[in-house]
N, C-alpha and C positions, 0 to 999 in steps of 0.2 A: 454958722454952717459950712459942711464940707464940699464943694465941689469935684464930680467923678474928676476932673483934670489934676485934683490936688493928688490924687493918688496915685500909683505905680502902675503905670499900661500894662505891665506882666500881670497885676490881677486876672484873673479868668472871670468872664463875665456870668459866668454861671455858677458862682457861688455869691452869695455877701458876704467881700470882706470890706472894710470890716465887718466880724461878725457883730450880731445882738450880743448885747450883753457884756461889750467891749466900754469902758468908758474912756475919757477924755486920758490921756497920758500925763502923769504928774507925780513926782515924787525922785527922791535918792534911788539909783540903782546901779549894780555892779557889773561890766560886761568882759566877755573872754576874746578879746583880741591877738591876732597876730603881729600887727606892729603898732608901735608907741612914738616913735619919733618920727612926723608927727602922726597923731589920728590924723584919718581921712574919711572920705564916709565911703571908703572900702570899705572901712573898719565895721562899719554898721548896715552890712548888706544881710538879704533876706536869705535865708537858710534856702529858699528856689534860688535865689541867685549864686550862691556856691554849688548847687547841686540841682540841677534842672527837672531832671528825673527823681528828687527825692517822693514826691506827691504820688508816683506810683507806686513806693513800697507801702502806703497803705489805704485802706479801705472804709475807715471812718472819716467821714466829713471832717471834724473838727479838725484833727488831725490832718489832714488835707489843710483845712483853712491856716491853720499855726506853722505847716511849711512854707507859707510866704510872708509870715512874720519874720522879725529879728528876737533873738533871745535875751533874756535879761534877769538878773537877780536882785532877790531883792535885800538880801544881808554880805558880805562880805564873807561870814562863816562859806554861808553856802555854796557860792563858787569855787571857793578854796576845796569844799569837798567834792564837788562836781569834775575839778581840773583832777583830784587825784583820781577818782574813780574812774577816770577814763584817761590814764599815761600816753597809752600809745597815740589817742586822739587829739590830746586837748592838752597833753604835759608842757608843749612848749610853750603855752600862749601865756599873755601877760595879761594883768587886771587891769582897768580900765573904769572908775567911778566916775558917776555923775548924776545931770539933774535933767529927769523929761518934764519940755511942761505941756500944756491942751494944745497949745499950736502944731507940734512935734506932728499928733496923731494920738492913734486909740491905745489902747492898754490890756490887756486881761489875764488873770492868772491861771496858769497852765501848765502840766508834768505836777511836777514834784511843791512840796510844802514853799522854796522859795522863789520859785521858776515863775516867770511871767515873758508873755510875748505882745508886741509892739508891731503896729502897724504903722509904718513911719508914709509919712508925705514927703513928696518927690522932693521938696527945695527946702527941709525944713534943720538940714544942717549940724544934727545931731553932734557931729563928732568935735561941734568948735562948745559944748558945755562939757566934754568927757577928758578925764587926766588920768596919769596915768597912780597907779597904788605904791609907791615906793615898798621896797624891797620885798615885790611880791611876787 
C-alpha cells in the first residue's frame, strides 16, 4: 500500500494520480534519454518536470494526468519509430532499456499502441535498472 508521501510533491491535489486503472509497474521497457553516461534520476523526469506548463495545452483530464508521468515504450521497434517520427525533438536522444518493478510506482498503456505512462515514486531509483542499448 502506497502512502501519499511516496509520490512526487508536484502532483496536483485535485487529480487522482496515479489514475484509476493504472497497475503496478512491471516488465521490460524502453526510454528515450538525453544522457547515458551514466543514467541518472534526471533521465526519468516526468513531462511536467521538463515542461512545467505542458498541462495547460490540454483540456482532457486523462492527457493532463499523463503529463505528470514518465513515458516508456514496450518495444525497441516502437521507440525507434517514435524517435524517427520527430527528428527535431527526439533525433539526438538515446535509447535506454530496463525493467520496472511494482515498488517503483504505477503504469498504464497510454497514447499509441506501444506507449506507456508510468507514475514513479520519489525514491524508486529507476535509473539503476536501465542501461544503454548499444548501437542505437
